[in-house]
KEKE-3310 file (N, C-alpha, C; in steps of 0.2 Angstrom, whole numbers, plus 5000, padded with zeros to 4 digits):
npx = (4825:4825:4820:4808:4802:4801:4793:4781:4779:4777:4765:4756:4756:4750:4737:4733:4733:4723:4712:4710:4708:4696:4687:4672:4675:4686:4680:4671:4669:4659:4654:4655:4643:4646:4659:4674:4674:4673:4685:4686:4689:4687:4685:4678:4660:4652:4645:4644:4644:4657:4665:4659:4662:4676:4677:4673:4683:4693:4690:4690:4703:4710:4704:4708:4722:4724:4719:4728:4740:4738:4736:4749:4758:4754:4755:4769:4774:4768:4775:4788:4787:4782:4792:4803:4820:4821:4812:4817:4817:4825:4833:4826:4833:4834:4833:4825:4807:4796:4782:4779:4785:4777:4765:4767:4769:4758:4747:4750:4749:4736:4729:4734:4728:4715:4714:4717:4708:4695:4700:4705:4694:4687:4696:4697:4684:4684:4691:4684:4678:4669:4654:4648:4637:4639:4652:4666:4679:4692:4703:4718:4724:4737:4730:4717:4702:4697:4683:4676:4662:4660:4653:4637:4622:4623:4634:4646:4646:4656:4668:4678:4683:4685:4693:4682:4683:4681:4684:4698:4702:4699:4709:4721:4720:4723:4714:4705:4693:4676:4675:4668:4659:4663:4676:4689:4684:4674:4669:4667:4661:4654:4657:4644:4633:4622:4611:4613:4619:4632:4647:4660:4676:4688:4705:4718:4732:4737:4749:4758:4759:4743:4730:4714:4701:4688:4683:4671:4666:4675:4686:4701:4712:4727:4731:4740:4752:4751:4746:4732:4721:4709:4694:4679:4663:4647:4635:4624:4617:4609:4617:4630:4647:4664:4681:4699:4714:4725:4739:4754:4756:4762:4764:4750:4743:4735:4724:4715:4702:4689:4673:4658:4642:4628:4614:4596:4588:4579:4582:4595:4594:4588:4598:4608:4602:4601:4615:4619:4612:4618:4631:4629:4625:4637:4645:4656:4660:4675:4679:4673:4674:4679:4676:4687:4683:4672:4679:4689:4681:4676:4687:4692:4683:4687:4701:4699:4694:4703:4717:4720:4722:4736:4743:4739:4725:4729:4739:4752:4759:4768:4782:4789:4780:4778:4776:4762:4759:4767:4775:4787:4784:4770:4768:4774:4775:4774:4761:4760:4769:4764:4753:4758:4764:4753:4745:4754:4761:4775:4789:4785:4771:4757:4750:4737:4728:4715:4706:4694:4696:4692:4691:4705:4710:4703:4707:4721:4720:4714:4724:4734:4729:4727:4730:4745:4748:4745:4743:4735:4732:4723:4718:4712:4700:4703:4717:4722:4717:4724:4737:4737:4743)
npy = (4904:4900:4912:4912:4901:4905:4916:4910:4902:4911:4918:4907:4905:4917:4915:4904:4910:4920:4912:4905:4916:4921:4911:4902:4894:4900:4911:4906:4908:4918:4934:4936:4938:4950:4946:4944:4951:4948:4954:4965:4982:4993:4998:4987:4985:4994:4990:4996:5011:5016:5010:5016:5029:5028:5024:5036:5045:5039:5042:5056:5060:5054:5062:5075:5074:5071:5083:5092:5088:5089:5103:5108:5102:5107:5121:5120:5114:5123:5135:5130:5128:5140:5150:5146:5145:5144:5153:5165:5169:5175:5169:5174:5185:5184:5185:5181:5180:5186:5186:5175:5164:5165:5161:5148:5142:5143:5139:5124:5121:5123:5114:5102:5102:5103:5090:5082:5084:5078:5065:5062:5063:5051:5041:5042:5039:5026:5020:5020:5010:5010:5007:4996:4984:4970:4960:4951:4940:4937:4925:4921:4907:4895:4886:4895:4902:4907:4910:4919:4923:4936:4946:4953:4948:4931:4928:4918:4908:4899:4894:4886:4891:4885:4882:4875:4858:4851:4861:4863:4851:4852:4862:4855:4846:4853:4863:4859:4859:4866:4879:4883:4899:4904:4899:4893:4901:4897:4891:4880:4885:4900:4917:4924:4937:4951:4962:4979:4982:4987:4979:4974:4969:4960:4957:4944:4932:4915:4910:4915:4931:4937:4943:4951:4954:4962:4967:4973:4978:4988:4986:4981:4972:4969:4954:4949:4939:4938:4951:4963:4969:4980:4982:4988:4986:4990:4982:4987:4979:4963:4947:4937:4940:4941:4939:4938:4931:4944:4945:4938:4922:4910:4893:4889:4900:4905:4898:4902:4908:4921:4922:4931:4930:4940:4942:4945:4953:4944:4931:4930:4929:4916:4908:4910:4903:4890:4887:4887:4877:4867:4867:4864:4850:4845:4846:4838:4826:4826:4816:4804:4788:4781:4769:4761:4760:4770:4782:4783:4784:4797:4804:4803:4812:4824:4824:4826:4838:4847:4842:4836:4845:4849:4837:4828:4818:4804:4804:4805:4817:4832:4840:4851:4846:4834:4816:4807:4794:4780:4787:4789:4796:4795:4781:4778:4770:4778:4788:4801:4809:4812:4818:4830:4836:4839:4847:4858:4861:4859:4864:4867:4865:4871:4875:4866:4869:4874:4865:4853:4842:4830:4830:4831:4819:4810:4812:4809:4796:4791:4793:4784:4772:4770:4770:4763:4762:4753:4753:4750:4757:4768:4784:4793:4806:4811:4809:4819:4831:4830:4834:4847:4863)
npz = (4798:4811:4818:4812:4817:4831:4830:4826:4837:4847:4842:4843:4857:4861:4855:4863:4875:4874:4871:4883:4891:4887:4887:4893:4904:4910:4917:4926:4939:4950:4956:4974:4985:4998:4999:4989:4972:4955:4944:4953:4956:4964:4981:4993:4993:5005:5021:5033:5043:5045:5035:5024:5026:5025:5011:5006:5010:5003:4989:4990:4994:4983:4972:4976:4976:4963:4956:4962:4957:4943:4942:4947:4938:4926:4926:4928:4916:4906:4909:4906:4892:4887:4891:4884:4878:4865:4859:4862:4875:4890:4905:4921:4934:4950:4968:4979:4984:4995:4995:4986:4994:5005:5000:4995:5006:5015:5007:5004:5018:5021:5012:5018:5031:5027:5022:5033:5043:5040:5039:5052:5059:5055:5059:5073:5076:5071:5081:5093:5104:5114:5123:5118:5111:5110:5114:5107:5108:5097:5093:5086:5078:5072:5060:5061:5068:5084:5093:5106:5115:5126:5132:5133:5123:5121:5128:5134:5124:5114:5101:5088:5072:5057:5041:5028:5026:5014:5004:5007:5002:4989:4985:4988:4978:4967:4963:4952:4939:4941:4952:4968:4972:4984:4986:4996:5007:5014:5030:5044:5056:5057:5062:5071:5072:5078:5068:5065:5078:5089:5088:5097:5094:5101:5099:5099:5099:5098:5095:5083:5075:5069:5059:5060:5049:5040:5024:5020:5032:5035:5044:5051:5061:5070:5077:5091:5099:5117:5118:5118:5107:5100:5090:5081:5074:5066:5058:5045:5037:5034:5031:5023:5026:5021:5025:5028:5036:5038:5039:5036:5041:5041:5034:5031:5029:5019:5021:5031:5033:5036:5041:5043:5049:5048:5057:5059:5074:5080:5074:5078:5092:5092:5087:5097:5107:5102:5101:5114:5119:5111:5116:5129:5128:5123:5134:5143:5155:5163:5171:5166:5160:5146:5132:5121:5107:5107:5110:5100:5089:5091:5091:5078:5071:5078:5073:5059:5059:5065:5063:5051:5041:5041:5045:5036:5030:5029:5039:5036:5035:5029:5021:5033:5043:5054:5052:5058:5057:5061:5070:5083:5095:5095:5096:5108:5124:5134:5138:5141:5134:5122:5125:5131:5120:5112:5121:5123:5111:5099:5091:5074:5077:5084:5101:5108:5118:5118:5115:5122:5136:5134:5120:5116:5122:5115:5101:5103:5106:5095:5085:5090:5087:5073:5055:5053:5066:5080:5094:5104:5115:5126:5130:5143:5147:5160:5162:5153:5159:5171:5167:5162:5163)
capx = (4821:4824:4816:4801:4799:4800:4787:4775:4777:4774:4758:4752:4755:4745:4731:4731:4731:4717:4707:4709:4705:4689:4683:4668:4678:4690:4677:4665:4668:4654:4655:4653:4640:4649:4666:4677:4671:4677:4688:4685:4695:4686:4684:4672:4653:4652:4639:4645:4645:4664:4667:4656:4667:4683:4677:4672:4689:4698:4689:4691:4710:4712:4703:4712:4729:4724:4718:4734:4745:4737:4737:4756:4762:4751:4759:4776:4775:4766:4781:4794:4785:4781:4798:4809:4825:4821:4808:4821:4817:4831:4831:4826:4839:4832:4836:4819:4801:4793:4775:4779:4787:4772:4760:4769:4769:4751:4743:4750:4747:4728:4728:4735:4723:4708:4714:4718:4702:4690:4703:4706:4687:4685:4701:4695:4678:4685:4695:4680:4675:4665:4646:4647:4631:4641:4659:4668:4686:4694:4710:4721:4728:4739:4728:4710:4700:4693:4678:4673:4657:4662:4649:4631:4618:4627:4639:4648:4646:4663:4669:4683:4681:4690:4691:4679:4688:4680:4688:4705:4704:4700:4715:4726:4719:4725:4708:4703:4686:4672:4676:4662:4661:4666:4682:4693:4681:4669:4671:4663:4657:4655:4655:4637:4632:4615:4612:4612:4621:4639:4650:4667:4680:4695:4710:4724:4734:4740:4756:4761:4755:4738:4726:4707:4698:4682:4683:4664:4665:4680:4690:4707:4716:4732:4731:4747:4752:4753:4744:4725:4719:4701:4691:4672:4658:4640:4633:4618:4613:4610:4620:4636:4653:4670:4688:4705:4719:4729:4746:4758:4757:4765:4762:4743:4741:4730:4718:4713:4697:4685:4666:4654:4635:4624:4607:4591:4588:4576:4586:4601:4592:4587:4605:4611:4598:4603:4622:4620:4610:4623:4637:4627:4625:4643:4649:4658:4662:4682:4680:4670:4678:4677:4679:4692:4679:4669:4683:4692:4676:4675:4694:4692:4680:4692:4707:4697:4692:4709:4723:4721:4725:4743:4746:4736:4721:4733:4744:4759:4763:4771:4787:4791:4775:4780:4770:4759:4759:4773:4778:4789:4780:4763:4769:4778:4771:4772:4756:4761:4773:4760:4748:4761:4765:4746:4744:4759:4764:4782:4792:4780:4765:4754:4747:4730:4724:4708:4701:4692:4700:4689:4693:4712:4710:4700:4712:4727:4718:4713:4731:4738:4726:4725:4735:4750:4749:4741:4746:4729:4732:4718:4719:4706:4700:4706:4724:4724:4716:4730:4743:4736:4746)
capy = (4898:4900:4917:4911:4897:4909:4920:4905:4900:4917:4918:4901:4906:4922:4913:4900:4914:4923:4907:4904:4922:4923:4905:4902:4891:4905:4916:4903:4911:4924:4938:4933:4944:4950:4944:4947:4951:4946:4960:4970:4987:4998:4996:4983:4989:4995:4989:4999:5018:5017:5008:5021:5035:5026:5025:5043:5048:5037:5046:5063:5060:5053:5067:5081:5073:5072:5090:5096:5085:5092:5110:5110:5100:5111:5127:5119:5113:5129:5139:5128:5129:5148:5154:5142:5149:5144:5159:5171:5171:5174:5168:5180:5185:5187:5181:5179:5184:5185:5184:5168:5160:5165:5158:5141:5139:5144:5135:5117:5120:5123:5108:5097:5103:5100:5082:5079:5085:5072:5058:5061:5061:5044:5037:5043:5035:5019:5017:5021:5004:5010:5006:4990:4979:4964:4959:4945:4939:4933:4923:4918:4901:4892:4891:4895:4907:4905:4915:4918:4929:4938:4951:4954:4942:4926:4928:4911:4904:4898:4889:4887:4892:4882:4881:4869:4852:4850:4866:4861:4845:4855:4865:4849:4842:4858:4867:4858:4859:4872:4880:4887:4906:4905:4895:4895:4906:4893:4889:4876:4889:4907:4921:4926:4944:4954:4968:4986:4982:4988:4973:4975:4963:4960:4952:4942:4927:4910:4908:4921:4937:4936:4950:4950:4960:4961:4973:4976:4982:4993:4984:4976:4973:4964:4949:4948:4935:4942:4958:4963:4975:4979:4986:4987:4987:4989:4981:4989:4974:4956:4943:4934:4944:4937:4942:4933:4933:4949:4945:4932:4919:4903:4889:4888:4907:4905:4893:4905:4913:4924:4922:4934:4930:4945:4940:4949:4952:4938:4925:4930:4926:4909:4905:4909:4898:4884:4886:4886:4870:4862:4867:4860:4843:4843:4847:4831:4825:4824:4809:4799:4783:4779:4763:4762:4761:4776:4788:4784:4787:4804:4806:4803:4818:4829:4824:4828:4846:4851:4840:4833:4850:4849:4830:4825:4812:4798:4804:4805:4824:4835:4845:4851:4843:4827:4811:4803:4787:4777:4792:4786:4799:4792:4774:4777:4767:4783:4792:4808:4812:4814:4823:4836:4839:4842:4853:4864:4862:4858:4866:4871:4863:4875:4871:4864:4869:4877:4859:4850:4837:4824:4830:4829:4812:4806:4813:4805:4789:4789:4792:4779:4766:4771:4769:4758:4762:4748:4752:4747:4762:4772:4790:4795:4814:4813:4810:4825:4836:4830:4837:4854:4868)
capz = (4800:4819:4819:4810:4822:4837:4828:4826:4844:4850:4840:4846:4864:4861:4854:4868:4881:4872:4872:4890:4895:4885:4887:4898:4910:4914:4920:4929:4946:4950:4962:4980:4990:5005:4998:4983:4966:4949:4942:4957:4956:4969:4988:4994:4995:5012:5025:5040:5042:5045:5029:5020:5027:5022:5004:5004:5011:4998:4983:4991:4993:4976:4968:4978:4974:4956:4955:4963:4952:4936:4942:4947:4932:4920:4927:4926:4908:4903:4910:4902:4885:4886:4892:4882:4875:4857:4856:4864:4882:4894:4912:4926:4939:4956:4974:4983:4984:5001:4993:4984:4999:5010:4996:4994:5013:5017:5003:5006:5024:5021:5009:5023:5036:5024:5021:5039:5048:5039:5040:5059:5062:5054:5062:5080:5076:5070:5087:5098:5105:5120:5123:5113:5113:5110:5114:5105:5107:5091:5094:5080:5079:5066:5056:5062:5072:5090:5095:5113:5117:5133:5135:5129:5122:5118:5133:5136:5118:5112:5096:5083:5065:5053:5034:5027:5024:5006:5001:5007:4998:4982:4985:4988:4971:4962:4961:4946:4938:4943:4959:4971:4972:4991:4987:5002:5011:5018:5036:5048:5061:5056:5068:5070:5076:5076:5063:5069:5085:5089:5090:5099:5093:5104:5095:5101:5095:5102:5092:5079:5073:5064:5058:5059:5045:5035:5020:5020:5038:5035:5049:5051:5067:5071:5083:5093:5105:5123:5118:5117:5103:5098:5084:5081:5068:5066:5051:5044:5033:5036:5026:5024:5024:5021:5025:5028:5040:5034:5042:5034:5048:5041:5028:5030:5029:5014:5023:5037:5031:5041:5039:5048:5047:5051:5057:5062:5081:5082:5072:5082:5098:5091:5086:5103:5111:5099:5102:5121:5120:5109:5121:5135:5126:5122:5140:5145:5162:5163:5175:5162:5157:5139:5129:5115:5101:5107:5110:5094:5084:5092:5089:5071:5069:5080:5069:5053:5059:5067:5062:5045:5036:5042:5045:5031:5032:5030:5044:5033:5036:5023:5022:5040:5047:5055:5051:5064:5055:5063:5074:5089:5101:5095:5098:5114:5129:5139:5134:5143:5130:5116:5128:5132:5113:5110:5125:5123:5105:5098:5084:5070:5079:5090:5107:5107:5125:5118:5114:5128:5139:5130:5113:5116:5124:5109:5095:5104:5106:5088:5082:5093:5085:5066:5050:5055:5073:5083:5101:5109:5121:5127:5134:5146:5148:5166:5161:5150:5164:5176:5164:5160:5168)
cpx = (4820:4819:4809:4798:4797:4793:4780:4773:4774:4766:4753:4751:4750:4738:4728:4729:4724:4711:4705:4706:4698:4685:4678:4671:4682:4687:4670:4664:4664:4656:4652:4650:4643:4656:4669:4673:4675:4679:4687:4691:4694:4686:4678:4666:4653:4645:4639:4646:4653:4667:4665:4661:4674:4683:4676:4679:4694:4697:4691:4699:4712:4710:4707:4719:4729:4724:4725:4740:4744:4738:4745:4760:4760:4755:4766:4778:4773:4772:4787:4793:4785:4787:4804:4814:4825:4817:4811:4820:4823:4829:4831:4831:4836:4833:4830:4813:4797:4785:4775:4780:4781:4766:4761:4769:4762:4747:4743:4748:4739:4726:4728:4730:4716:4708:4714:4712:4697:4693:4704:4699:4685:4690:4699:4688:4679:4688:4690:4676:4670:4657:4645:4641:4633:4649:4662:4676:4688:4702:4712:4725:4731:4735:4720:4709:4696:4689:4675:4668:4658:4658:4643:4627:4623:4633:4640:4648:4654:4664:4675:4680:4686:4688:4688:4683:4687:4684:4696:4707:4704:4706:4721:4726:4721:4720:4706:4695:4683:4673:4670:4664:4664:4672:4687:4691:4676:4672:4665:4658:4659:4654:4648:4636:4625:4616:4610:4614:4629:4642:4658:4671:4687:4699:4716:4726:4737:4747:4760:4757:4750:4735:4719:4704:4693:4682:4676:4663:4670:4684:4695:4711:4721:4730:4738:4747:4754:4750:4736:4724:4712:4699:4683:4669:4651:4637:4626:4614:4614:4614:4626:4642:4659:4676:4693:4709:4724:4736:4749:4759:4759:4762:4755:4740:4735:4724:4715:4707:4693:4678:4662:4647:4631:4617:4602:4591:4585:4579:4592:4600:4591:4594:4609:4608:4601:4611:4623:4617:4615:4629:4635:4627:4632:4648:4650:4661:4670:4683:4676:4675:4675:4680:4683:4688:4675:4673:4687:4687:4675:4682:4695:4689:4685:4698:4705:4696:4698:4716:4725:4724:4732:4746:4744:4731:4724:4738:4751:4763:4765:4776:4789:4786:4777:4774:4768:4759:4766:4777:4780:4785:4773:4763:4772:4773:4769:4767:4757:4765:4769:4755:4752:4762:4758:4744:4748:4762:4772:4784:4786:4772:4763:4751:4740:4726:4717:4703:4700:4696:4698:4691:4700:4713:4708:4704:4718:4725:4717:4720:4735:4735:4723:4731:4739:4751:4743:4743:4741:4729:4726:4719:4712:4706:4704:4714:4726:4723:4722:4736:4743:4740:4742)
cpy = (4899:4906:4916:4906:4901:4913:4916:4903:4905:4918:4913:4902:4911:4920:4908:4904:4917:4918:4906:4910:4923:4917:4905:4899:4895:4910:4913:4905:4917:4928:4935:4938:4944:4948:4947:4947:4950:4953:4966:4975:4992:4994:4991:4987:4989:4993:4992:5007:5020:5016:5013:5028:5034:5027:5032:5046:5046:5041:5053:5064:5059:5059:5074:5080:5074:5079:5094:5094:5089:5099:5112:5108:5104:5118:5126:5118:5119:5134:5137:5129:5137:5152:5150:5147:5149:5150:5166:5173:5170:5173:5174:5180:5189:5182:5178:5183:5182:5183:5177:5163:5159:5160:5150:5138:5138:5139:5127:5116:5119:5116:5102:5097:5101:5093:5079:5079:5079:5065:5057:5060:5054:5040:5037:5038:5028:5016:5017:5015:5004:5009:5001:4986:4972:4964:4952:4945:4935:4931:4919:4912:4899:4886:4891:4901:4904:4911:4914:4925:4930:4943:4952:4948:4937:4925:4920:4906:4905:4893:4891:4887:4890:4882:4875:4864:4851:4855:4865:4855:4847:4858:4860:4846:4847:4862:4866:4858:4866:4873:4884:4894:4908:4901:4897:4900:4903:4890:4884:4880:4896:4911:4924:4932:4946:4960:4974:4986:4983:4982:4975:4969:4964:4955:4950:4935:4922:4908:4913:4926:4936:4943:4948:4956:4957:4967:4977:4980:4988:4992:4979:4977:4968:4960:4947:4944:4939:4949:4958:4969:4974:4984:4985:4988:4987:4988:4983:4985:4967:4952:4940:4939:4940:4942:4936:4935:4938:4950:4938:4928:4912:4899:4889:4895:4908:4902:4896:4910:4916:4925:4925:4933:4935:4943:4946:4948:4945:4931:4925:4927:4918:4905:4905:4904:4891:4882:4884:4879:4865:4862:4863:4852:4841:4843:4840:4831:4822:4817:4803:4794:4780:4772:4765:4764:4768:4782:4788:4786:4794:4807:4807:4810:4824:4830:4827:4836:4850:4849:4838:4838:4850:4841:4826:4819:4806:4798:4804:4812:4826:4840:4845:4848:4836:4822:4808:4796:4784:4782:4788:4789:4795:4785:4772:4774:4773:4788:4799:4812:4816:4819:4830:4840:4842:4848:4859:4865:4860:4860:4870:4869:4867:4871:4871:4864:4871:4871:4856:4844:4830:4824:4828:4822:4808:4806:4809:4798:4786:4788:4786:4772:4767:4771:4762:4757:4758:4747:4749:4752:4766:4778:4792:4803:4816:4813:4816:4831:4836:4833:4844:4858:4874)
cpz = (4807:4821:4817:4815:4829:4836:4829:4833:4848:4849:4843:4853:4865:4860:4860:4874:4880:4873:4879:4893:4893:4885:4893:4905:4914:4918:4924:4936:4946:4956:4968:4984:4996:5005:4992:4977:4960:4946:4946:4957:4962:4976:4988:4995:5002:5015:5032:5038:5041:5038:5023:5020:5024:5014:5002:5004:5005:4991:4984:4991:4986:4971:4969:4976:4966:4953:4956:4958:4945:4936:4943:4941:4926:4920:4925:4919:4904:4903:4906:4895:4883:4886:4890:4878:4868:4855:4859:4871:4886:4902:4917:4931:4945:4962:4977:4982:4990:4999:4991:4989:5004:5006:4996:5001:5016:5013:5004:5013:5025:5018:5014:5028:5033:5023:5028:5044:5046:5041:5048:5062:5061:5058:5070:5081:5076:5077:5093:5099:5111:5118:5118:5116:5114:5110:5112:5105:5102:5092:5088:5082:5072:5065:5056:5067:5078:5092:5102:5114:5124:5136:5130:5127:5118:5123:5135:5130:5116:5107:5092:5076:5061:5045:5032:5024:5016:5002:5001:5003:4990:4980:4984:4981:4965:4959:4954:4945:4940:4950:4962:4972:4979:4992:4992:5007:5016:5024:5039:5053:5060:5062:5066:5075:5074:5072:5068:5076:5085:5092:5091:5098:5096:5101:5099:5097:5100:5101:5089:5078:5067:5063:5056:5055:5041:5031:5020:5026:5039:5041:5048:5057:5068:5077:5085:5099:5111:5123:5116:5113:5102:5093:5085:5074:5070:5059:5050:5039:5035:5030:5028:5022:5026:5022:5026:5033:5035:5036:5040:5040:5047:5035:5026:5030:5024:5015:5029:5036:5037:5038:5044:5045:5051:5051:5060:5070:5083:5080:5076:5089:5097:5090:5092:5107:5109:5101:5110:5123:5117:5113:5127:5134:5125:5128:5143:5152:5161:5166:5171:5160:5151:5137:5123:5109:5101:5107:5104:5088:5085:5090:5082:5068:5072:5075:5062:5053:5061:5065:5055:5040:5036:5041:5040:5033:5033:5035:5042:5034:5029:5025:5030:5045:5048:5054:5058:5063:5057:5068:5081:5095:5101:5098:5104:5119:5134:5136:5136:5138:5124:5119:5129:5125:5111:5114:5124:5116:5105:5091:5080:5073:5085:5095:5105:5114:5124:5117:5121:5130:5135:5123:5112:5117:5118:5103:5096:5104:5099:5084:5084:5090:5078:5062:5052:5062:5076:5090:5106:5115:5120:5132:5136:5147:5155:5166:5158:5155:5169:5173:5162:5166:5169)
residu = (MET:LYS:SER:HIS:CYS:TYR:LYS:LEU:GLY:TYR:GLN:LEU:ALA:SER:LEU:LEU:PHE:ALA:ALA:ALA:ALA:PHE:SER:PRO:ALA:ALA:HIS:ALA:VAL:ASN:ASP:LEU:PRO:GLY:GLY:PRO:GLY:VAL:ARG:GLN:LEU:ASN:LEU:HIS:PRO:ALA:VAL:THR:ARG:ILE:ALA:GLU:GLU:GLN:ALA:TRP:LEU:HIS:TRP:PHE:MET:LEU:ILE:ALA:CYS:THR:VAL:ILE:PHE:ILE:ALA:VAL:PHE:SER:VAL:MET:PHE:TYR:SER:ILE:TRP:LYS:HIS:ARG:LYS:ALA:VAL:GLY:HIS:LYS:PRO:ALA:ASN:PHE:HIS:GLU:SER:VAL:THR:VAL:GLU:VAL:ILE:TRP:THR:ILE:VAL:PRO:PHE:LEU:ILE:VAL:ILE:GLY:MET:ALA:LEU:PRO:ALA:THR:LYS:VAL:LEU:VAL:ALA:SER:LYS:ASP:THR:THR:ASN:ALA:ASP:LEU:THR:VAL:LYS:ALA:THR:GLY:TYR:GLN:TRP:LYS:TRP:GLY:TYR:ASP:TYR:ILE:LYS:GLY:GLU:GLY:GLU:GLY:VAL:SER:PHE:LEU:SER:THR:LEU:ASP:SER:THR:HIS:ARG:GLU:MET:SER:ASN:ASP:GLY:ALA:LYS:GLY:ALA:MET:PRO:ASP:ASP:TYR:LEU:LEU:LYS:VAL:ASP:ASN:PRO:LEU:VAL:VAL:PRO:VAL:ASN:LYS:LYS:VAL:ARG:VAL:ILE:THR:THR:ALA:ASN:ASP:VAL:ILE:HIS:ALA:TRP:GLY:VAL:PRO:ALA:PHE:GLY:VAL:LYS:GLN:ASP:ALA:ILE:PRO:GLY:PHE:VAL:ARG:ASP:THR:TRP:PHE:ARG:SER:GLU:LYS:THR:GLY:ASP:PHE:TYR:GLY:GLN:CYS:TYR:GLU:LEU:CYS:GLY:LYS:GLU:HIS:ALA:TYR:MET:PRO:ILE:HIS:VAL:LYS:VAL:LEU:SER:ALA:ALA:ASP:TYR:THR:LYS:TRP:VAL:ASP:GLY:GLU:LYS:LYS:LYS:MET:ALA:ALA:LEU:GLN:ASP:ASP:PRO:ALA:LYS:VAL:TRP:THR:LEU:ALA:ASP:ILE:THR:ALA:ARG:GLY:GLU:LYS:VAL:TYR:ALA:ALA:ASN:CYS:ALA:ALA:CYS:HIS:GLN:PRO:ASN:GLY:LYS:GLY:ALA:GLY:PRO:ILE:LEU:PRO:LEU:ASP:GLY:SER:PRO:VAL:VAL:ASN:ASP:ALA:ASP:LYS:SER:LYS:GLN:ILE:GLN:VAL:VAL:LEU:ASN:GLY:ARG:ASN:ALA:MET:PRO:ALA:TRP:LYS:GLN:LEU:SER:ASP:THR:ASP:ILE:ALA:ALA:VAL:ILE:SER:PHE:THR:LYS:ASN:ASN:TRP:SER:ASN:HIS:THR:GLY:GLN:LEU:VAL:GLN:PRO:ALA:GLU:VAL:LEU:ALA:GLN:ARG:LYS)
# end
């Protein structure tokens, strides 16, 4: 009876699995152009010359190794079968053969050289970051990317790129229902570059080791605190291309996507002009004196974009992330304590010096006067500026 029940349970589980696997809902997600594909087995479609060479090398090496494997094992199994004891063969008795030793030394050497030459050519080309048309510094933070255009058209443009808040909410809710094709890959500010231009990407990190990479470009480079590494790409197609942080960097590692938007030369020039105008409009005077209502309204936006992912929209925190609602530091009469925490970080919290003085003052003022915190305290940008080191 027991074995019969086990059998029925196994069959029921198999039917449920099959129903889930072949139901329309199970395969509702489509291929994402420039990103991952459904049931993708091969390398990502290449849009740079380096990525094309890498794909060619992949197949060349795979085919070469397969041919060698089949040839070696075919000879081995043929010899075992042909000269088996059952048909009367007796083992040969010899000590060495100079000819055989020369052959099995020279042939593998030629094979290794034949593989190494094209691989070295691609490797050297992938590390040649000279004569770049555009240079961008990508800085890894827990858990977002900061981009600074430091040479070429767009020089001076700077922004943070963070996972779209709606996608984080979907994840927090258990990813129920229909998911968008770019689930957990959509960001608020993508890296924008021109097509057919050599883009040098300088990588570093603010806290722990991250890694910047986009499969369609054939690039992946570690971003290490205190070190500067670089890589490059030249996209031959316009469009949106996606990657992720490729180094395990903490609890929010899965929420650190990379989105690169490749535009035509004319559209890129328009984007640069728009970004510079936007930056000029947001350029704040650190000496400006804000009212509590105005600065907390701005702080709410800063909190949603930068803090809510860890501290939660309700300020309650989660796990090792301390709550801000009712926090002794937030409610302390000495405002400098919280300013120092935001500027320099503490424990699992990274430093936020990359934010402007006004944004830091705004988010601190917001947390001091939201949820159950009603301190009435107001932090001015000049107070933050005075404590920067």
